[in-house]
Backbone as CSV, one residue per row, in Angstrom:
resi,resn,N_x,N_y,N_z,CA_x,CA_y,CA_z,C_x,C_y,C_z
1,MET,33.438,56.665,113.982,34.903,56.893,113.802,35.230,55.951,112.722
2,SER,35.773,56.565,111.581,36.318,55.653,110.439,37.519,55.002,110.572
3,ARG,37.771,53.900,109.953,38.712,53.141,110.166,40.146,53.820,109.300
4,VAL,41.230,53.687,109.823,42.457,54.237,109.220,43.389,52.973,108.684
5,LYS,43.605,53.265,107.464,44.412,52.050,106.698,45.839,52.716,106.705
6,ARG,46.685,52.057,107.268,48.091,52.831,107.146,49.035,52.377,106.050
7,GLY,48.714,51.387,105.162,49.606,50.952,104.089,50.047,51.963,103.276
8,VAL,49.547,52.908,103.275,50.199,54.126,101.959,51.313,54.624,102.726
9,THR,51.018,55.200,103.927,52.000,55.631,104.816,53.230,54.839,104.973
10,ALA,52.968,53.677,105.407,54.084,52.605,105.630,54.915,52.354,104.255
11,ASN,54.183,52.231,103.254,55.019,52.064,101.879,55.770,53.161,101.620
12,LYS,55.095,54.331,101.725,55.724,55.716,101.528,57.168,55.886,102.171
13,ARG,57.111,55.267,103.549,58.421,55.531,104.373,59.246,54.431,103.915
14,ARG,58.893,53.124,103.542,59.748,52.155,103.155,60.439,52.638,101.792
15,ASN,59.484,53.080,100.875,60.115,53.610,99.640,61.272,54.652,99.876
16,ARG,60.828,55.552,100.780,61.933,56.590,100.858,63.143,56.075,101.345
17,ILE,63.295,55.203,102.358,64.408,54.479,102.989,65.060,53.745,101.865
18,LEU,64.369,52.964,101.131,64.937,51.961,99.866,65.580,53.064,98.992
19,LYS,64.980,54.102,98.592,65.418,55.121,97.477,66.892,55.594,97.926
20,ARG,66.797,55.950,99.296,68.286,56.225,99.712,69.324,55.306,99.780
21,ALA,68.767,53.998,100.040,69.708,52.828,99.936,70.042,52.245,98.602
22,LYS,69.723,53.072,97.590,69.909,52.497,96.255,71.335,52.258,95.909
23,GLY,71.820,51.311,95.347,73.265,51.112,95.020,74.000,50.503,96.228
24,PHE,73.375,50.178,97.266,74.134,49.528,98.337,73.989,47.988,98.043
25,SER,75.023,47.300,98.596,75.116,45.715,98.302,74.132,44.984,99.000
26,GLY,73.507,43.947,98.422,72.731,43.024,99.190,71.541,43.537,99.993
27,GLY,71.363,42.970,101.064,70.117,43.125,101.733,70.068,44.806,102.127
28,ARG,71.097,45.303,102.252,71.197,46.956,102.548,70.396,47.792,101.593
29,SER,70.138,47.086,100.446,69.255,47.798,99.426,68.003,47.311,99.435
30,LYS,67.570,46.389,99.916,66.463,45.406,99.773,65.622,45.359,100.900
31,LEU,66.082,45.179,102.073,65.637,44.951,103.313,65.269,46.177,104.215
32,THR,64.269,46.513,104.510,63.795,47.901,105.005,64.835,48.195,106.574
33,THR,64.642,47.227,107.255,65.357,47.563,108.567,66.917,47.501,108.225
34,VAL,67.428,46.764,107.576,69.061,46.729,107.175,69.211,48.019,106.388
35,ALA,68.457,48.488,105.432,68.451,49.627,104.660,68.622,50.945,105.495
36,GLN,67.637,50.975,106.442,67.767,51.986,107.415,68.920,52.243,108.213
37,GLU,69.485,51.224,108.772,70.737,51.228,109.478,71.827,51.697,108.510
38,ALA,71.724,51.203,107.403,73.041,51.380,106.390,72.859,53.108,105.968
39,VAL,71.396,53.545,105.789,71.365,54.804,105.356,71.864,55.796,106.560
40,ASP,71.372,55.384,107.766,71.853,56.172,108.875,73.219,56.168,108.909
41,ARG,73.961,55.142,108.850,75.348,55.132,108.925,75.937,55.982,107.902
42,SER,75.278,55.815,106.741,76.105,56.780,105.539,75.737,58.085,105.675
43,ALA,74.833,58.546,106.348,74.483,59.722,106.632,75.441,60.522,107.586
44,ALA,75.869,59.502,108.692,76.761,59.952,109.675,78.226,60.129,109.016
45,ASN,78.514,59.041,108.195,79.903,59.203,107.664,79.994,60.211,106.500
46,ALA,78.825,60.678,105.940,78.920,61.707,105.088,79.028,63.146,105.774
47,TYR,78.622,63.314,106.950,78.530,64.380,107.785,80.049,64.747,108.397
48,ARG,80.612,63.552,109.020,81.964,63.323,109.319,82.877,63.685,108.288
49,GLY,82.585,63.128,106.913,83.419,63.329,105.825,83.565,64.863,105.431
50,ARG,82.552,65.476,105.435,82.427,67.025,105.166,83.418,67.721,105.926
51,LYS,83.618,67.189,107.262,84.470,68.165,108.160,85.930,67.608,107.983
52,LEU,86.084,66.408,107.639,87.541,65.817,107.087,88.199,66.368,106.169
53,ARG,87.185,66.554,105.031,87.772,67.129,103.989,88.451,68.408,103.867
54,LYS,87.925,69.257,104.958,88.685,70.443,105.181,89.989,70.431,105.640
55,ARG,90.098,69.504,106.509,91.564,69.252,107.008,92.670,68.419,106.071
56,ASP,92.002,67.653,105.435,92.562,66.761,104.368,93.414,67.812,103.352
57,PHE,92.571,68.798,102.730,92.814,69.516,101.655,94.008,70.728,102.413
58,ARG,93.583,71.097,103.883,94.545,71.855,104.128,96.040,71.246,104.469
59,SER,95.963,69.891,104.963,97.358,69.120,105.086,98.015,69.038,103.693
60,LEU,97.221,68.721,102.410,97.565,68.580,101.184,98.402,70.062,100.623
61,TRP,97.725,70.897,100.999,98.317,72.287,100.431,99.608,72.594,101.242
62,ILE,99.471,72.323,102.757,100.771,72.611,103.352,102.046,71.617,102.776
63,ALA,101.631,70.470,102.594,102.627,69.527,102.093,103.081,69.966,100.683
64,ARG,102.587,70.699,99.989,102.893,71.040,98.541,103.683,72.242,98.658
65,ILE,103.277,73.160,99.615,104.030,74.506,99.764,105.180,74.040,100.375
66,ASN,105.422,73.095,101.307,106.580,72.796,102.003,107.470,72.265,101.017
67,ALA,107.119,71.358,100.299,108.002,70.620,99.190,108.615,71.747,98.232
68,ALA,107.663,72.814,97.726,108.015,73.613,96.757,109.079,74.885,97.452
69,SER,108.776,75.085,98.680,109.695,75.959,99.427,110.917,75.686,99.702
70,ARG,111.031,74.205,100.022,112.266,73.559,100.216,113.462,73.616,99.005
71,GLU,112.665,73.527,97.769,113.439,73.803,96.717,114.007,74.771,96.571
72,HIS,113.483,75.926,97.334,114.041,77.322,97.379,115.018,77.602,98.532
73,GLY,115.195,76.488,99.428,116.014,76.672,100.392,115.300,77.151,101.703
74,LEU,114.031,77.029,101.825,113.350,77.667,102.906,112.490,76.512,103.544
75,SER,112.359,76.570,104.798,111.303,75.606,105.539,109.844,76.113,105.139
76,TYR,108.914,75.379,105.353,107.542,75.783,105.462,107.277,76.929,106.424
77,SER,107.856,76.901,107.413,107.386,77.750,108.608,108.179,79.073,108.344
78,ARG,109.419,79.039,107.645,110.146,80.227,107.504,109.534,80.889,106.233
79,PHE,109.157,79.999,105.508,108.457,80.720,104.148,107.131,81.502,104.579
80,MET,106.296,80.723,105.301,105.127,81.517,105.654,105.255,82.724,106.533
81,SER,106.281,82.512,107.510,106.590,83.634,108.199,107.024,84.887,107.471
82,GLY,108.076,84.339,106.544,108.566,85.355,105.624,107.360,86.153,104.861
83,LEU,106.347,85.342,104.317,105.360,86.171,103.398,104.508,86.880,104.296
84,ARG,104.094,86.519,105.670,103.315,87.375,106.512,104.060,88.523,106.925
85,LYS,105.327,88.659,107.184,106.000,89.826,107.438,106.190,90.769,106.362
86,ALA,106.183,90.172,105.032,106.268,91.008,103.833,104.754,91.559,103.414
87,GLY,103.664,91.101,104.255,102.326,91.600,104.118,101.735,90.890,102.739
88,VAL,102.268,89.671,102.449,101.635,88.954,101.045,100.355,88.098,101.906
89,GLU,99.169,88.464,101.458,98.064,87.736,102.155,97.469,86.804,100.976
90,LEU,98.278,85.845,100.729,97.674,84.572,99.787,97.331,83.462,100.771
91,ASP,96.434,82.910,100.662,96.002,81.708,101.278,96.912,80.439,101.008
92,ARG,96.686,79.366,101.738,97.471,78.275,101.359,96.893,77.511,100.096
93,LYS,95.842,77.490,99.787,94.980,77.057,98.779,95.804,77.652,97.447
94,VAL,95.970,78.917,97.487,96.315,79.776,96.257,97.982,79.457,96.170
95,LEU,98.590,79.324,97.332,100.057,79.192,97.395,100.397,77.753,96.759
96,ALA,99.705,76.810,97.143,99.743,75.477,96.560,99.523,75.151,95.270
97,GLN,98.557,76.080,94.532,98.204,76.002,93.267,99.354,76.804,92.572
98,LEU,99.988,77.861,92.965,101.117,78.476,92.317,102.292,77.475,92.177
99,ALA,102.655,76.900,93.474,103.643,75.818,93.571,103.502,74.826,92.489
100,LEU,102.388,74.378,92.237,102.069,73.191,91.340,102.109,73.810,89.711
101,THR,101.316,74.868,89.388,101.177,75.250,88.079,102.151,76.476,87.713
102,ASN,102.725,77.213,88.560,103.254,78.350,88.086,104.663,78.530,89.121
103,PRO,105.738,77.543,88.860,106.813,77.717,89.612,107.656,78.998,89.648
104,PRO,107.740,79.747,88.502,108.338,81.143,88.366,107.832,82.140,89.538
105,ALA,106.350,82.152,89.447,105.808,83.122,90.319,106.175,82.750,91.711
106,PHE,106.100,81.311,92.102,106.324,80.901,93.538,107.679,81.126,94.044
107,SER,108.676,81.174,92.961,110.141,81.335,93.204,110.151,82.886,93.800
108,LYS,109.321,83.748,92.883,109.374,85.224,93.295,108.995,85.368,94.794
109,LEU,107.941,84.641,95.287,107.366,84.506,96.731,108.393,84.166,97.533
110,ALA,109.140,83.178,97.264,110.110,82.564,97.976,111.200,83.681,98.111
111,GLU,111.613,84.461,97.074,112.646,85.323,97.443,112.247,86.506,98.115
112,ILE,110.849,86.875,98.140,110.071,87.814,98.927,110.140,87.598,100.501
113,ALA,109.930,86.225,100.637,109.822,85.446,101.905,111.355,85.402,102.681
114,ARG,111.947,84.991,101.715,113.641,85.066,102.234,114.179,86.337,102.758
115,GLU,113.880,87.654,101.854,114.289,88.936,102.473,113.561,89.255,103.527
116,SER,112.255,88.979,103.603,111.664,89.507,104.910,111.916,88.698,106.072
117,ALA,112.147,87.489,106.033,112.735,86.554,106.963,114.144,86.992,107.616
118,ALA,114.812,87.520,106.928,116.108,88.071,107.209,116.269,89.072,108.000
């Protein structure tokens, strides 16, 4: 039976870990064990962050829509309810974009919402 030298595999594993830890500070980018922990933690945070980003954007859109609809004398809930009753099927992302970039179009939507809510 021939002898197996494991240096190549170990170096490959170490290099893979250190490559992912590139840019980390101090021993977190130099020491294999510390780098492995840092890489694992960063992967967990990235996974969690991808879920949180969806929540964060939705709350940002709601805040923008609320601010814009209050300028037209409507609360967020009455505005959204009025749009739903009027059959306007724009999502929050588009509504927030309209509120920011195209106030005249948003004011028309506010009028539609007001008429439907009443």
